[in-house]
PDB file of N, CA, C, O and CB in Angstrom:
ATOM      1  N   MET A   1       0.822  -1.182   0.000  1.00  0.00           N
ATOM      2  CA  MET A   1       0.000   0.000   0.000  1.00  0.00           C
ATOM      3  C   MET A   1       0.872   1.253   0.000  1.00  0.00           C
ATOM      4  O   MET A   1       0.559   2.217  -0.698  1.00  0.00           O
ATOM      5  CB  MET A   1      -0.938  -0.006   1.200  1.00  0.00           C
ATOM      6  N   ASP A   2       1.955   1.254   0.768  1.00  0.00           N
ATOM      7  CA  ASP A   2       2.839   2.426   0.800  1.00  0.00           C
ATOM      8  C   ASP A   2       3.416   2.737  -0.570  1.00  0.00           C
ATOM      9  O   ASP A   2       3.543   3.900  -0.951  1.00  0.00           O
ATOM     10  CB  ASP A   2       3.971   2.206   1.792  1.00  0.00           C
ATOM     11  N   VAL A   3       3.761   1.695  -1.306  1.00  0.00           N
ATOM     12  CA  VAL A   3       4.315   1.893  -2.644  1.00  0.00           C
ATOM     13  C   VAL A   3       3.274   2.569  -3.537  1.00  0.00           C
ATOM     14  O   VAL A   3       3.604   3.478  -4.298  1.00  0.00           O
ATOM     15  CB  VAL A   3       4.769   0.541  -3.260  1.00  0.00           C
ATOM     16  N   LEU A   4       2.040   2.133  -3.446  1.00  0.00           N
ATOM     17  CA  LEU A   4       0.963   2.722  -4.240  1.00  0.00           C
ATOM     18  C   LEU A   4       0.773   4.191  -3.883  1.00  0.00           C
ATOM     19  O   LEU A   4       0.626   5.028  -4.773  1.00  0.00           O
ATOM     20  CB  LEU A   4      -0.349   1.950  -4.026  1.00  0.00           C
ATOM     21  N   LEU A   5       0.773   4.513  -2.600  1.00  0.00           N
ATOM     22  CA  LEU A   5       0.585   5.899  -2.183  1.00  0.00           C
ATOM     23  C   LEU A   5       1.752   6.775  -2.612  1.00  0.00           C
ATOM     24  O   LEU A   5       1.542   7.923  -3.005  1.00  0.00           O
ATOM     25  CB  LEU A   5       0.406   5.976  -0.675  1.00  0.00           C
ATOM     26  N   ARG A   6       2.978   6.263  -2.548  1.00  0.00           N
ATOM     27  CA  ARG A   6       4.140   7.029  -3.024  1.00  0.00           C
ATOM     28  C   ARG A   6       4.049   7.263  -4.527  1.00  0.00           C
ATOM     29  O   ARG A   6       4.378   8.345  -5.014  1.00  0.00           O
ATOM     30  CB  ARG A   6       5.456   6.294  -2.680  1.00  0.00           C
ATOM     31  N   ALA A   7       3.606   6.255  -5.251  1.00  0.00           N
ATOM     32  CA  ALA A   7       3.452   6.407  -6.708  1.00  0.00           C
ATOM     33  C   ALA A   7       2.410   7.461  -7.024  1.00  0.00           C
ATOM     34  O   ALA A   7       2.590   8.253  -7.950  1.00  0.00           O
ATOM     35  CB  ALA A   7       3.060   5.069  -7.361  1.00  0.00           C
ATOM     36  N   LEU A   8       1.340   7.482  -6.278  1.00  0.00           N
ATOM     37  CA  LEU A   8       0.311   8.504  -6.499  1.00  0.00           C
ATOM     38  C   LEU A   8       0.834   9.899  -6.196  1.00  0.00           C
ATOM     39  O   LEU A   8       0.470  10.859  -6.874  1.00  0.00           O
ATOM     40  CB  LEU A   8      -0.917   8.215  -5.639  1.00  0.00           C
ATOM     41  N   ASP A   9       1.685  10.018  -5.185  1.00  0.00           N
ATOM     42  CA  ASP A   9       2.316  11.312  -4.903  1.00  0.00           C
ATOM     43  C   ASP A   9       3.101  11.794  -6.113  1.00  0.00           C
ATOM     44  O   ASP A   9       2.994  12.954  -6.511  1.00  0.00           O
ATOM     45  CB  ASP A   9       3.241  11.212  -3.676  1.00  0.00           C
ATOM     46  N   ARG A  10       3.887  10.900  -6.691  1.00  0.00           N
ATOM     47  CA  ARG A  10       4.706  11.271  -7.855  1.00  0.00           C
ATOM     48  C   ARG A  10       3.836  11.646  -9.046  1.00  0.00           C
ATOM     49  O   ARG A  10       4.129  12.605  -9.760  1.00  0.00           O
ATOM     50  CB  ARG A  10       5.645  10.120  -8.240  1.00  0.00           C
ATOM     51  N   VAL A  11       2.774  10.893  -9.254  1.00  0.00           N
ATOM     52  CA  VAL A  11       1.874  11.185 -10.370  1.00  0.00           C
ATOM     53  C   VAL A  11       1.203  12.536 -10.153  1.00  0.00           C
ATOM     54  O   VAL A  11       1.074  13.323 -11.090  1.00  0.00           O
ATOM     55  CB  VAL A  11       0.810  10.072 -10.527  1.00  0.00           C
ATOM     56  N   ALA A  12       0.783  12.803  -8.941  1.00  0.00           N
ATOM     57  CA  ALA A  12       0.108  14.071  -8.647  1.00  0.00           C
ATOM     58  C   ALA A  12       1.032  15.256  -8.877  1.00  0.00           C
ATOM     59  O   ALA A  12       0.575  16.326  -9.280  1.00  0.00           O
ATOM     60  CB  ALA A  12      -0.403  14.082  -7.207  1.00  0.00           C
ATOM     61  N   GLU A  13       2.318  15.082  -8.627  1.00  0.00           N
ATOM     62  CA  GLU A  13       3.271  16.167  -8.825  1.00  0.00           C
ATOM     63  C   GLU A  13       3.458  16.509 -10.287  1.00  0.00           C
ATOM     64  O   GLU A  13       3.650  17.679 -10.619  1.00  0.00           O
ATOM     65  CB  GLU A  13       4.597  15.806  -8.219  1.00  0.00           C
ATOM     66  N   GLY A  14       3.407  15.520 -11.179  1.00  0.00           N
ATOM     67  CA  GLY A  14       3.776  15.789 -12.553  1.00  0.00           C
ATOM     68  C   GLY A  14       2.710  15.501 -13.586  1.00  0.00           C
ATOM     69  O   GLY A  14       2.963  15.711 -14.772  1.00  0.00           O
ATOM     70  N   ASP A  15       1.539  15.034 -13.209  1.00  0.00           N
ATOM     71  CA  ASP A  15       0.529  14.650 -14.178  1.00  0.00           C
ATOM     72  C   ASP A  15      -0.748  15.439 -13.951  1.00  0.00           C
ATOM     73  O   ASP A  15      -1.471  15.207 -12.982  1.00  0.00           O
ATOM     74  CB  ASP A  15       0.250  13.150 -14.102  1.00  0.00           C
ATOM     75  N   ALA A  16      -1.021  16.377 -14.856  1.00  0.00           N
ATOM     76  CA  ALA A  16      -2.240  17.168 -14.754  1.00  0.00           C
ATOM     77  C   ALA A  16      -3.309  16.648 -15.708  1.00  0.00           C
ATOM     78  O   ALA A  16      -4.349  17.284 -15.875  1.00  0.00           O
ATOM     79  CB  ALA A  16      -1.947  18.641 -15.042  1.00  0.00           C
ATOM     80  N   ASP A  17      -3.065  15.496 -16.337  1.00  0.00           N
ATOM     81  CA  ASP A  17      -4.008  14.919 -17.285  1.00  0.00           C
ATOM     82  C   ASP A  17      -5.287  14.521 -16.560  1.00  0.00           C
ATOM     83  O   ASP A  17      -5.251  13.735 -15.614  1.00  0.00           O
ATOM     84  CB  ASP A  17      -3.387  13.701 -18.005  1.00  0.00           C
ATOM     85  N   MET A  18      -6.404  15.059 -17.001  1.00  0.00           N
ATOM     86  CA  MET A  18      -7.670  14.769 -16.345  1.00  0.00           C
ATOM     87  C   MET A  18      -8.541  13.801 -17.153  1.00  0.00           C
ATOM     88  O   MET A  18      -9.603  13.393 -16.683  1.00  0.00           O
ATOM     89  CB  MET A  18      -8.425  16.057 -16.104  1.00  0.00           C
ATOM     90  N   ALA A  19      -8.100  13.427 -18.369  1.00  0.00           N
ATOM     91  CA  ALA A  19      -8.955  12.599 -19.211  1.00  0.00           C
ATOM     92  C   ALA A  19      -8.241  11.396 -19.823  1.00  0.00           C
ATOM     93  O   ALA A  19      -8.889  10.580 -20.478  1.00  0.00           O
ATOM     94  CB  ALA A  19      -9.531  13.434 -20.302  1.00  0.00           C
ATOM     95  N   GLY A  20      -6.961  11.264 -19.637  1.00  0.00           N
ATOM     96  CA  GLY A  20      -6.213  10.186 -20.276  1.00  0.00           C
ATOM     97  C   GLY A  20      -6.310   8.878 -19.536  1.00  0.00           C
ATOM     98  O   GLY A  20      -7.040   8.763 -18.551  1.00  0.00           O
ATOM     99  N   PRO A  21      -5.575   7.889 -20.009  1.00  0.00           N
ATOM    100  CA  PRO A  21      -5.626   6.558 -19.395  1.00  0.00           C
ATOM    101  C   PRO A  21      -5.136   6.543 -17.952  1.00  0.00           C
ATOM    102  O   PRO A  21      -5.672   5.797 -17.132  1.00  0.00           O
ATOM    103  CB  PRO A  21      -4.805   5.592 -20.206  1.00  0.00           C
ATOM    104  N   VAL A  22      -4.131   7.349 -17.625  1.00  0.00           N
ATOM    105  CA  VAL A  22      -3.647   7.400 -16.237  1.00  0.00           C
ATOM    106  C   VAL A  22      -4.728   7.976 -15.334  1.00  0.00           C
ATOM    107  O   VAL A  22      -4.915   7.519 -14.206  1.00  0.00           O
ATOM    108  CB  VAL A  22      -2.348   8.247 -16.132  1.00  0.00           C
ATOM    109  N   ALA A  23      -5.436   8.979 -15.834  1.00  0.00           N
ATOM    110  CA  ALA A  23      -6.526   9.574 -15.045  1.00  0.00           C
ATOM    111  C   ALA A  23      -7.627   8.549 -14.793  1.00  0.00           C
ATOM    112  O   ALA A  23      -8.218   8.532 -13.714  1.00  0.00           O
ATOM    113  CB  ALA A  23      -7.107  10.812 -15.764  1.00  0.00           C
ATOM    114  N   ALA A  24      -7.907   7.703 -15.768  1.00  0.00           N
ATOM    115  CA  ALA A  24      -8.937   6.677 -15.591  1.00  0.00           C
ATOM    116  C   ALA A  24      -8.536   5.681 -14.513  1.00  0.00           C
ATOM    117  O   ALA A  24      -9.367   5.279 -13.698  1.00  0.00           O
ATOM    118  CB  ALA A  24      -9.199   5.945 -16.910  1.00  0.00           C
ATOM    119  N   VAL A  25      -7.270   5.281 -14.502  1.00  0.00           N
ATOM    120  CA  VAL A  25      -6.783   4.361 -13.468  1.00  0.00           C
ATOM    121  C   VAL A  25      -6.838   5.034 -12.106  1.00  0.00           C
ATOM    122  O   VAL A  25      -7.269   4.431 -11.123  1.00  0.00           O
ATOM    123  CB  VAL A  25      -5.341   3.894 -13.779  1.00  0.00           C
ATOM    124  N   ARG A  26      -6.400   6.286 -12.052  1.00  0.00           N
ATOM    125  CA  ARG A  26      -6.420   7.031 -10.792  1.00  0.00           C
ATOM    126  C   ARG A  26      -7.846   7.130 -10.256  1.00  0.00           C
ATOM    127  O   ARG A  26      -8.074   6.950  -9.060  1.00  0.00           O
ATOM    128  CB  ARG A  26      -5.820   8.440 -10.985  1.00  0.00           C
ATOM    129  N   THR A  27      -8.802   7.415 -11.134  1.00  0.00           N
ATOM    130  CA  THR A  27     -10.204   7.517 -10.713  1.00  0.00           C
ATOM    131  C   THR A  27     -10.730   6.182 -10.200  1.00  0.00           C
ATOM    132  O   THR A  27     -11.430   6.130  -9.188  1.00  0.00           O
ATOM    133  CB  THR A  27     -11.074   8.008 -11.873  1.00  0.00           C
ATOM    134  N   ARG A  28     -10.391   5.107 -10.898  1.00  0.00           N
ATOM    135  CA  ARG A  28     -10.836   3.782 -10.453  1.00  0.00           C
ATOM    136  C   ARG A  28     -10.253   3.452  -9.082  1.00  0.00           C
ATOM    137  O   ARG A  28     -10.960   2.939  -8.214  1.00  0.00           O
ATOM    138  CB  ARG A  28     -10.432   2.702 -11.477  1.00  0.00           C
ATOM    139  N   LEU A  29      -8.963   3.743  -8.883  1.00  0.00           N
ATOM    140  CA  LEU A  29      -8.338   3.492  -7.586  1.00  0.00           C
ATOM    141  C   LEU A  29      -8.979   4.347  -6.496  1.00  0.00           C
ATOM    142  O   LEU A  29      -9.201   3.876  -5.380  1.00  0.00           O
ATOM    143  CB  LEU A  29      -6.831   3.768  -7.656  1.00  0.00           C
ATOM    144  N   PHE A  30      -9.273   5.594  -6.821  1.00  0.00           N
ATOM    145  CA  PHE A  30      -9.908   6.493  -5.860  1.00  0.00           C
ATOM    146  C   PHE A  30     -11.236   5.919  -5.368  1.00  0.00           C
ATOM    147  O   PHE A  30     -11.574   6.040  -4.191  1.00  0.00           O
ATOM    148  CB  PHE A  30     -10.131   7.875  -6.489  1.00  0.00           C
ATOM    149  N   HIS A  31     -11.974   5.301  -6.268  1.00  0.00           N
ATOM    150  CA  HIS A  31     -13.291   4.778  -5.902  1.00  0.00           C
ATOM    151  C   HIS A  31     -13.256   3.394  -5.265  1.00  0.00           C
ATOM    152  O   HIS A  31     -14.252   2.960  -4.686  1.00  0.00           O
ATOM    153  CB  HIS A  31     -14.160   4.733  -7.112  1.00  0.00           C
ATOM    154  N   THR A  32     -12.125   2.692  -5.362  1.00  0.00           N
ATOM    155  CA  THR A  32     -12.102   1.321  -4.863  1.00  0.00           C
ATOM    156  C   THR A  32     -11.123   1.073  -3.717  1.00  0.00           C
ATOM    157  O   THR A  32     -11.242   0.067  -3.018  1.00  0.00           O
ATOM    158  CB  THR A  32     -11.775   0.406  -5.979  1.00  0.00           C
ATOM    159  N   VAL A  33     -10.161   1.968  -3.512  1.00  0.00           N
ATOM    160  CA  VAL A  33      -9.145   1.746  -2.477  1.00  0.00           C
ATOM    161  C   VAL A  33      -9.231   2.870  -1.444  1.00  0.00           C
ATOM    162  O   VAL A  33      -8.860   4.005  -1.743  1.00  0.00           O
ATOM    163  CB  VAL A  33      -7.710   1.677  -3.103  1.00  0.00           C
ATOM    164  N   PRO A  34      -9.713   2.577  -0.236  1.00  0.00           N
ATOM    165  CA  PRO A  34      -9.881   3.628   0.772  1.00  0.00           C
ATOM    166  C   PRO A  34      -8.611   4.434   1.059  1.00  0.00           C
ATOM    167  O   PRO A  34      -8.693   5.647   1.251  1.00  0.00           O
ATOM    168  CB  PRO A  34     -10.364   3.015   2.046  1.00  0.00           C
ATOM    169  N   ALA A  35      -7.458   3.799   1.091  1.00  0.00           N
ATOM    170  CA  ALA A  35      -6.213   4.530   1.375  1.00  0.00           C
ATOM    171  C   ALA A  35      -5.905   5.537   0.265  1.00  0.00           C
ATOM    172  O   ALA A  35      -5.393   6.626   0.528  1.00  0.00           O
ATOM    173  CB  ALA A  35      -5.033   3.544   1.537  1.00  0.00           C
ATOM    174  N   VAL A  36      -6.219   5.165  -0.967  1.00  0.00           N
ATOM    175  CA  VAL A  36      -6.003   6.081  -2.091  1.00  0.00           C
ATOM    176  C   VAL A  36      -6.960   7.258  -1.987  1.00  0.00           C
ATOM    177  O   VAL A  36      -6.572   8.403  -2.218  1.00  0.00           O
ATOM    178  CB  VAL A  36      -6.187   5.351  -3.444  1.00  0.00           C
ATOM    179  N   ARG A  37      -8.195   6.981  -1.644  1.00  0.00           N
ATOM    180  CA  ARG A  37      -9.175   8.057  -1.475  1.00  0.00           C
ATOM    181  C   ARG A  37      -8.728   9.015  -0.374  1.00  0.00           C
ATOM    182  O   ARG A  37      -8.805  10.232  -0.537  1.00  0.00           O
ATOM    183  CB  ARG A  37     -10.570   7.478  -1.146  1.00  0.00           C
ATOM    184  N   GLY A  38      -8.265   8.470   0.732  1.00  0.00           N
ATOM    185  CA  GLY A  38      -7.789   9.317   1.829  1.00  0.00           C
ATOM    186  C   GLY A  38      -6.628  10.191   1.408  1.00  0.00           C
ATOM    187  O   GLY A  38      -6.589  11.380   1.725  1.00  0.00           O
ATOM    188  N   LYS A  39      -5.682   9.605   0.696  1.00  0.00           N
ATOM    189  CA  LYS A  39      -4.521  10.367   0.235  1.00  0.00           C
ATOM    190  C   LYS A  39      -4.948  11.470  -0.731  1.00  0.00           C
ATOM    191  O   LYS A  39      -4.459  12.596  -0.649  1.00  0.00           O
ATOM    192  CB  LYS A  39      -3.498   9.436  -0.439  1.00  0.00           C
ATOM    193  N   ALA A  40      -5.849  11.147  -1.635  1.00  0.00           N
ATOM    194  CA  ALA A  40      -6.329  12.145  -2.595  1.00  0.00           C
ATOM    195  C   ALA A  40      -7.017  13.299  -1.875  1.00  0.00           C
ATOM    196  O   ALA A  40      -6.840  14.458  -2.249  1.00  0.00           O
ATOM    197  CB  ALA A  40      -7.295  11.501  -3.605  1.00  0.00           C
ATOM    198  N   LEU A  41      -7.783  12.995  -0.866  1.00  0.00           N
ATOM    199  CA  LEU A  41      -8.461  14.056  -0.113  1.00  0.00           C
ATOM    200  C   LEU A  41      -7.463  14.901   0.672  1.00  0.00           C
ATOM    201  O   LEU A  41      -7.649  16.112   0.799  1.00  0.00           O
ATOM    202  CB  LEU A  41      -9.501  13.454   0.842  1.00  0.00           C
ATOM    203  N   GLN A  42      -6.406  14.281   1.201  1.00  0.00           N
ATOM    204  CA  GLN A  42      -5.368  15.048   1.890  1.00  0.00           C
ATOM    205  C   GLN A  42      -4.663  15.992   0.930  1.00  0.00           C
ATOM    206  O   GLN A  42      -4.406  17.148   1.266  1.00  0.00           O
ATOM    207  CB  GLN A  42      -4.352  14.109   2.546  1.00  0.00           C
ATOM    208  N   VAL A  43      -4.350  15.501  -0.264  1.00  0.00           N
ATOM    209  CA  VAL A  43      -3.679  16.333  -1.273  1.00  0.00           C
ATOM    210  C   VAL A  43      -4.583  17.507  -1.653  1.00  0.00           C
ATOM    211  O   VAL A  43      -4.121  18.641  -1.782  1.00  0.00           O
ATOM    212  CB  VAL A  43      -3.316  15.490  -2.537  1.00  0.00           C
ATOM    213  N   ARG A  44      -5.859  17.226  -1.827  1.00  0.00           N
ATOM    214  CA  ARG A  44      -6.818  18.280  -2.193  1.00  0.00           C
ATOM    215  C   ARG A  44      -6.919  19.333  -1.091  1.00  0.00           C
ATOM    216  O   ARG A  44      -6.906  20.531  -1.377  1.00  0.00           O
ATOM    217  CB  ARG A  44      -8.210  17.672  -2.471  1.00  0.00           C
ATOM    218  N   LEU A  45      -7.018  18.902   0.151  1.00  0.00           N
ATOM    219  CA  LEU A  45      -7.118  19.842   1.257  1.00  0.00           C
ATOM    220  C   LEU A  45      -5.867  20.709   1.364  1.00  0.00           C
ATOM    221  O   LEU A  45      -5.962  21.913   1.601  1.00  0.00           O
ATOM    222  CB  LEU A  45      -7.351  19.095   2.563  1.00  0.00           C
ATOM    223  N   THR A  46      -4.705  20.103   1.191  1.00  0.00           N
ATOM    224  CA  THR A  46      -3.453  20.865   1.222  1.00  0.00           C
ATOM    225  C   THR A  46      -3.435  21.910   0.116  1.00  0.00           C
ATOM    226  O   THR A  46      -3.040  23.053   0.341  1.00  0.00           O
ATOM    227  CB  THR A  46      -2.241  19.925   1.084  1.00  0.00           C
ATOM    228  N   ALA A  47      -3.860  21.520  -1.070  1.00  0.00           N
ATOM    229  CA  ALA A  47      -3.903  22.462  -2.196  1.00  0.00           C
ATOM    230  C   ALA A  47      -4.875  23.603  -1.911  1.00  0.00           C
ATOM    231  O   ALA A  47      -4.570  24.759  -2.203  1.00  0.00           O
ATOM    232  CB  ALA A  47      -4.307  21.736  -3.494  1.00  0.00           C
ATOM    233  N   GLN A  48      -6.029  23.297  -1.349  1.00  0.00           N
ATOM    234  CA  GLN A  48      -7.007  24.334  -1.023  1.00  0.00           C
ATOM    235  C   GLN A  48      -6.445  25.314   0.003  1.00  0.00           C
ATOM    236  O   GLN A  48      -6.659  26.521  -0.105  1.00  0.00           O
ATOM    237  CB  GLN A  48      -8.299  23.702  -0.495  1.00  0.00           C
ATOM    238  N   ARG A  49      -5.734  24.798   0.988  1.00  0.00           N
ATOM    239  CA  ARG A  49      -5.146  25.681   2.001  1.00  0.00           C
ATOM    240  C   ARG A  49      -4.072  26.581   1.394  1.00  0.00           C
ATOM    241  O   ARG A  49      -3.976  27.760   1.737  1.00  0.00           O
ATOM    242  CB  ARG A  49      -4.549  24.854   3.147  1.00  0.00           C
ATOM    243  N   GLU A  50      -3.269  26.023   0.495  1.00  0.00           N
ATOM    244  CA  GLU A  50      -2.233  26.821  -0.168  1.00  0.00           C
ATOM    245  C   GLU A  50      -2.864  27.920  -1.025  1.00  0.00           C
ATOM    246  O   GLU A  50      -2.392  29.057  -1.027  1.00  0.00           O
ATOM    247  CB  GLU A  50      -1.330  25.919  -1.039  1.00  0.00           C
ATOM    248  N   ILE A  51      -3.927  27.581  -1.749  1.00  0.00           N
ATOM    249  CA  ILE A  51      -4.627  28.572  -2.568  1.00  0.00           C
ATOM    250  C   ILE A  51      -5.198  29.669  -1.680  1.00  0.00           C
ATOM    251  O   ILE A  51      -5.059  30.852  -1.991  1.00  0.00           O
ATOM    252  CB  ILE A  51      -5.752  27.908  -3.397  1.00  0.00           C
ATOM    253  N   ALA A  52      -5.834  29.294  -0.585  1.00  0.00           N
ATOM    254  CA  ALA A  52      -6.403  30.278   0.332  1.00  0.00           C
ATOM    255  C   ALA A  52      -5.321  31.191   0.902  1.00  0.00           C
ATOM    256  O   ALA A  52      -5.514  32.403   1.002  1.00  0.00           O
ATOM    257  CB  ALA A  52      -7.151  29.576   1.467  1.00  0.00           C
ATOM    258  N   ARG A  53      -4.187  30.610   1.274  1.00  0.00           N
ATOM    259  CA  ARG A  53      -3.078  31.391   1.819  1.00  0.00           C
ATOM    260  C   ARG A  53      -2.571  32.400   0.779  1.00  0.00           C
ATOM    261  O   ARG A  53      -2.350  33.568   1.100  1.00  0.00           O
ATOM    262  CB  ARG A  53      -1.928  30.457   2.270  1.00  0.00           C
ATOM    263  N   GLU A  54      -2.390  31.948  -0.453  1.00  0.00           N
ATOM    264  CA  GLU A  54      -1.908  32.831  -1.512  1.00  0.00           C
ATOM    265  C   GLU A  54      -2.908  33.934  -1.828  1.00  0.00           C
ATOM    266  O   GLU A  54      -2.522  35.083  -2.041  1.00  0.00           O
ATOM    267  CB  GLU A  54      -1.610  32.030  -2.768  1.00  0.00           C
ATOM    268  N   LEU A  55      -4.187  33.590  -1.860  1.00  0.00           N
ATOM    269  CA  LEU A  55      -5.206  34.603  -2.113  1.00  0.00           C
ATOM    270  C   LEU A  55      -5.235  35.651  -1.005  1.00  0.00           C
ATOM    271  O   LEU A  55      -5.365  36.846  -1.274  1.00  0.00           O
ATOM    272  CB  LEU A  55      -6.576  33.949  -2.250  1.00  0.00           C
ATOM    273  N   HIS A  56      -5.113  35.198   0.234  1.00  0.00           N
ATOM    274  CA  HIS A  56      -5.113  36.146   1.338  1.00  0.00           C
ATOM    275  C   HIS A  56      -3.885  37.039   1.283  1.00  0.00           C
ATOM    276  O   HIS A  56      -3.973  38.228   1.588  1.00  0.00           O
ATOM    277  CB  HIS A  56      -5.171  35.411   2.673  1.00  0.00           C
ATOM    278  N   THR A  57      -2.752  36.488   0.902  1.00  0.00           N
ATOM    279  CA  THR A  57      -1.529  37.280   0.771  1.00  0.00           C
ATOM    280  C   THR A  57      -1.696  38.335  -0.323  1.00  0.00           C
ATOM    281  O   THR A  57      -1.255  39.474  -0.169  1.00  0.00           O
ATOM    282  CB  THR A  57      -0.321  36.368   0.459  1.00  0.00           C
ATOM    283  N   ALA A  58      -2.333  37.948  -1.421  1.00  0.00           N
ATOM    284  CA  ALA A  58      -2.516  38.871  -2.545  1.00  0.00           C
ATOM    285  C   ALA A  58      -3.581  39.929  -2.266  1.00  0.00           C
ATOM    286  O   ALA A  58      -3.480  41.049  -2.766  1.00  0.00           O
ATOM    287  CB  ALA A  58      -2.887  38.096  -3.796  1.00  0.00           C
ATOM    288  N   PHE A  59      -4.593  39.592  -1.480  1.00  0.00           N
ATOM    289  CA  PHE A  59      -5.711  40.494  -1.221  1.00  0.00           C
ATOM    290  C   PHE A  59      -6.037  40.562   0.273  1.00  0.00           C
ATOM    291  O   PHE A  59      -7.146  40.202   0.669  1.00  0.00           O
ATOM    292  CB  PHE A  59      -6.945  40.046  -2.008  1.00  0.00           C
ATOM    293  N   PRO A  60      -5.106  41.011   1.107  1.00  0.00           N
ATOM    294  CA  PRO A  60      -5.322  40.964   2.559  1.00  0.00           C
ATOM    295  C   PRO A  60      -6.467  41.855   3.045  1.00  0.00           C
ATOM    296  O   PRO A  60      -7.097  41.550   4.057  1.00  0.00           O
ATOM    297  CB  PRO A  60      -4.060  41.363   3.265  1.00  0.00           C
ATOM    298  N   ASP A  61      -6.739  42.939   2.343  1.00  0.00           N
ATOM    299  CA  ASP A  61      -7.808  43.835   2.782  1.00  0.00           C
ATOM    300  C   ASP A  61      -9.184  43.357   2.340  1.00  0.00           C
ATOM    301  O   ASP A  61     -10.198  43.785   2.892  1.00  0.00           O
ATOM    302  CB  ASP A  61      -7.563  45.231   2.254  1.00  0.00           C
ATOM    303  N   GLU A  62      -9.225  42.487   1.364  1.00  0.00           N
ATOM    304  CA  GLU A  62     -10.507  42.040   0.825  1.00  0.00           C
ATOM    305  C   GLU A  62     -10.943  40.673   1.355  1.00  0.00           C
ATOM    306  O   GLU A  62     -12.130  40.346   1.345  1.00  0.00           O
ATOM    307  CB  GLU A  62     -10.434  41.992  -0.675  1.00  0.00           C
ATOM    308  N   LEU A  63      -9.981  39.884   1.813  1.00  0.00           N
ATOM    309  CA  LEU A  63     -10.305  38.541   2.283  1.00  0.00           C
ATOM    310  C   LEU A  63      -9.960  38.404   3.761  1.00  0.00           C
ATOM    311  O   LEU A  63      -8.809  38.606   4.149  1.00  0.00           O
ATOM    312  CB  LEU A  63      -9.558  37.479   1.455  1.00  0.00           C
ATOM    313  N   PRO A  64     -10.940  38.064   4.584  1.00  0.00           N
ATOM    314  CA  PRO A  64     -10.637  37.888   6.006  1.00  0.00           C
ATOM    315  C   PRO A  64      -9.784  36.645   6.221  1.00  0.00           C
ATOM    316  O   PRO A  64      -9.813  35.707   5.425  1.00  0.00           O
ATOM    317  CB  PRO A  64     -11.933  37.791   6.830  1.00  0.00           C
ATOM    318  N   ARG A  65      -9.046  36.658   7.284  1.00  0.00           N
ATOM    319  CA  ARG A  65      -8.229  35.497   7.651  1.00  0.00           C
ATOM    320  C   ARG A  65      -9.166  34.416   8.152  1.00  0.00           C
ATOM    321  O   ARG A  65     -10.057  34.689   8.956  1.00  0.00           O
ATOM    322  CB  ARG A  65      -7.149  35.861   8.737  1.00  0.00           C
ATOM    323  N   TRP A  66      -8.971  33.186   7.684  1.00  0.00           N
ATOM    324  CA  TRP A  66      -9.805  32.085   8.132  1.00  0.00           C
ATOM    325  C   TRP A  66      -9.467  31.772   9.586  1.00  0.00           C
ATOM    326  O   TRP A  66      -8.359  32.055  10.041  1.00  0.00           O
ATOM    327  CB  TRP A  66      -9.611  30.835   7.232  1.00  0.00           C
ATOM    328  N   PRO A  67     -10.409  31.193  10.310  1.00  0.00           N
ATOM    329  CA  PRO A  67     -10.130  30.874  11.718  1.00  0.00           C
ATOM    330  C   PRO A  67      -9.012  29.848  11.846  1.00  0.00           C
ATOM    331  O   PRO A  67      -8.925  28.890  11.077  1.00  0.00           O
ATOM    332  CB  PRO A  67     -11.394  30.351  12.409  1.00  0.00           C
ATOM    333  N   ARG A  68      -8.187  30.070  12.811  1.00  0.00           N
ATOM    334  CA  ARG A  68      -7.124  29.108  13.120  1.00  0.00           C
ATOM    335  C   ARG A  68      -7.733  27.900  13.811  1.00  0.00           C
ATOM    336  O   ARG A  68      -8.784  27.991  14.445  1.00  0.00           O
ATOM    337  CB  ARG A  68      -6.021  29.752  14.011  1.00  0.00           C
ATOM    338  N   ARG A  69      -7.060  26.779  13.677  1.00  0.00           N
ATOM    339  CA  ARG A  69      -7.514  25.580  14.386  1.00  0.00           C
ATOM    340  C   ARG A  69      -7.331  25.774  15.879  1.00  0.00           C
ATOM    341  O   ARG A  69      -6.343  26.351  16.334  1.00  0.00           O
ATOM    342  CB  ARG A  69      -6.746  24.322  13.905  1.00  0.00           C
ATOM    343  N   ARG A  70      -8.285  25.292  16.615  1.00  0.00           N
ATOM    344  CA  ARG A  70      -8.150  25.326  18.073  1.00  0.00           C
ATOM    345  C   ARG A  70      -7.152  24.271  18.490  1.00  0.00           C
ATOM    346  O   ARG A  70      -7.040  23.215  17.867  1.00  0.00           O
ATOM    347  CB  ARG A  70      -9.517  25.100  18.777  1.00  0.00           C
ATOM    348  N   SER A  71      -6.426  24.571  19.556  1.00  0.00           N
ATOM    349  CA  SER A  71      -5.506  23.545  20.053  1.00  0.00           C
ATOM    350  C   SER A  71      -6.314  22.409  20.663  1.00  0.00           C
ATOM    351  O   SER A  71      -7.431  22.618  21.136  1.00  0.00           O
ATOM    352  CB  SER A  71      -4.510  24.138  21.098  1.00  0.00           C
ATOM    353  N   GLN A  72      -5.759  21.231  20.652  1.00  0.00           N
ATOM    354  CA  GLN A  72      -6.473  20.080  21.190  1.00  0.00           C
ATOM    355  C   GLN A  72      -6.717  20.241  22.677  1.00  0.00           C
ATOM    356  O   GLN A  72      -5.894  20.806  23.398  1.00  0.00           O
ATOM    357  CB  GLN A  72      -5.699  18.797  20.921  1.00  0.00           C
ATOM    358  N   GLY A  73      -7.845  19.744  23.123  1.00  0.00           N
ATOM    359  CA  GLY A  73      -8.153  19.818  24.529  1.00  0.00           C
ATOM    360  C   GLY A  73      -9.112  20.943  24.880  1.00  0.00           C
ATOM    361  O   GLY A  73      -9.569  21.031  26.019  1.00  0.00           O
ATOM    362  N   ARG A  74      -9.423  21.802  23.923  1.00  0.00           N
ATOM    363  CA  ARG A  74     -10.397  22.866  24.213  1.00  0.00           C
ATOM    364  C   ARG A  74     -11.769  22.478  23.791  1.00  0.00           C
ATOM    365  O   ARG A  74     -12.709  23.254  23.961  1.00  0.00           O
ATOM    366  CB  ARG A  74     -10.013  24.151  23.536  1.00  0.00           C
TER     367      ARG A  74
END
């Protein structure tokens, strides 16, 4: 499983193909392998946070800062 997740990391870094044969395999794995789905969701969340951070940096007066995570135990 670790090998599969590492391979998906590499593919995500260099493959933006959304319709080719690799994308079809990736989609099938996403729907059938829970660990792959989890990894894909983690990658997506990280990307969303990076986009939000960059947008806030570019437009600090127009976009409010999102709430910080509460520390555990509160």
